[in-house]
C-alpha positions in Angstrom: -12.8 20.6 -14.7 -13.9 18.9 -11.5 -16.2 21.1 -9.3 -14.5 22.7 -6.3 -17.7 23.4 -4.2 -17.5 21.5 -0.9 -20.9 19.8 -0.5 -20.3 16.2 0.5 -20.0 15.1 4.1 -17.3 12.6 4.8 -19.7 9.6 4.6 -20.8 10.6 1.1 -17.3 11.4 0.0 -16.3 7.9 1.3 -19.2 6.3 -0.6 -18.4 8.1 -3.8 -14.7 7.5 -3.7 -14.5 4.0 -2.2 -12.2 5.3 0.6 -13.3 4.8 4.2 -13.9 7.8 6.4 -11.0 6.7 8.6 -8.7 6.6 5.5 -9.9 10.0 4.4 -8.9 11.5 7.8 -5.6 9.7 7.5 -4.9 11.0 4.0 -5.7 14.5 5.2 -3.2 14.0 8.1 -0.6 12.7 5.6 -1.1 15.7 3.3 -2.6 13.7 0.4 -5.9 15.5 0.7 -6.4 19.1 1.9 -8.4 19.2 5.1 -12.1 19.2 4.4 -13.9 22.5 4.7 -16.1 22.8 7.8 -19.8 23.5 7.6 -21.7 25.5 10.2 -22.3 22.2 12.1 -18.5 21.5 12.0 -18.9 18.5 9.7 -16.1 18.0 7.2 -17.3 18.9 3.6 -15.6 17.7 0.4 -15.9 18.8 -3.2 -16.2 16.7 -6.3 -12.5 17.6 -6.8 -11.7 16.1 -3.4 -13.7 12.9 -4.3 -11.7 12.7 -7.6 -8.4 13.1 -5.6 -9.5 10.3 -3.2 -10.3 8.0 -6.1 -6.8 8.8 -7.5 -5.2 7.9 -4.2 -7.3 4.7 -4.0 -6.2 3.7 -7.5 -2.6 4.3 -6.7 -2.8 2.5 -3.4 -4.5 -0.5 -5.2 -1.3 -0.6 -7.4 0.6 -0.9 -4.1 2.2 2.5 -4.4 3.7 4.0 -1.3 2.2 7.2 0.2 5.4 9.1 -1.0 4.9 7.8 -4.5 1.2 8.9 -4.4 2.2 12.3 -3.0 4.7 12.7 -5.8 2.2 11.9 -8.5 -0.4 14.2 -6.9 2.0 17.1 -6.9 2.7 16.8 -10.7 1.0 18.9 -13.4 -0.2 16.7 -16.3 0.5 19.6 -18.7 4.2 20.0 -18.0 6.7 17.9 -19.9 9.1 17.9 -16.9 6.4 16.5 -14.7 5.7 13.7 -17.2 9.4 12.7 -16.8 9.0 12.8 -13.0 5.9 10.6 -13.3 7.8 8.1 -15.5 10.7 8.1 -12.9 8.2 7.4 -10.1 6.6 4.5 -12.0 10.0 3.1 -13.0 11.1 3.1 -9.3 7.8 1.5 -8.3 8.3 -1.2 -11.0 11.7 -2.0 -9.6 10.0 -2.4 -6.2 7.3 -4.7 -7.7 9.9 -6.8 -9.5 12.0 -7.2 -6.3 8.9 -8.2 -4.4 7.9 -10.7 -7.1 11.4 -12.3 -6.8 10.9 -12.4 -3.0 7.5 -14.0 -3.4 8.8 -16.6 -5.9 11.6 -17.5 -3.5 9.0 -17.8 -0.7 6.8 -20.0 -2.9 9.7 -22.3 -3.6 10.5 -22.5 0.1 6.9 -23.2 1.1 6.5 -25.8 -1.6 9.7 -27.6 -0.4 8.4 -27.4 3.2 5.0 -28.7 2.1 6.6 -31.7 0.3 8.0 -32.9 3.6 4.7 -34.2 4.9 1.6 -35.8 3.4 -0.1 -36.3 6.8 0.3 -40.0 6.9 3.2 -40.3 9.3 3.0 -40.4 13.1 4.3 -36.9 13.4 4.1 -33.8 11.2 7.4 -33.2 9.3 6.3 -29.7 8.4 6.0 -28.7 12.0 9.2 -30.6 12.8 11.1 -28.6 10.0 9.7 -25.3 11.3 11.0 -26.1 14.8 14.4 -27.1 13.4 14.6 -23.7 11.6 13.7 -21.9 14.9 16.4 -23.9 16.7 18.9 -23.0 14.0 18.0 -19.3 14.3 18.3 -19.3 18.1 22.0 -20.3 17.7 22.8 -17.4 15.4 22.4 -13.7 16.0 19.5 -12.1 14.1 20.7 -9.4 11.8 18.8 -6.1 12.2 17.0 -4.9 9.0 13.7 -4.9 7.3 11.6 -7.9 7.7 11.2 -10.2 4.7 8.1 -9.3 2.7 7.9 -5.8 4.2 4.9 -3.9 2.8 5.6 -1.0 0.5 4.1 1.9 2.5 
């Protein structure tokens, strides 16, 4: 069991967890970490359990999980079979997101490669910039559909 005695100030918790003090405060605000206890001097204090939780959050975020996905995983009990299914469901949904993003990135790569192939830098004008301006002009003649931006980060 991880120790629950709050002894680490925010800078030490940040150093031990690899999470910046600003992100620690943000995760507290978002409910991913309980607010740090306050010492007599009003400094936030964190326990080893808090540092472990911050490392867990950092690991999940490094896997591009959204805050909601992290929140879901943090709420699960590793000893309950039902929670194991919920963890699997959360990861399956995240895998769907990752696969969709990979497909978007592959399409972007093909588009960028086609654009790059238009110019080798030897002509009098740059055909890459020309093609980009042509795309902008084509877009200005058509209404822009509202919706999520391409390549939107999974938050």
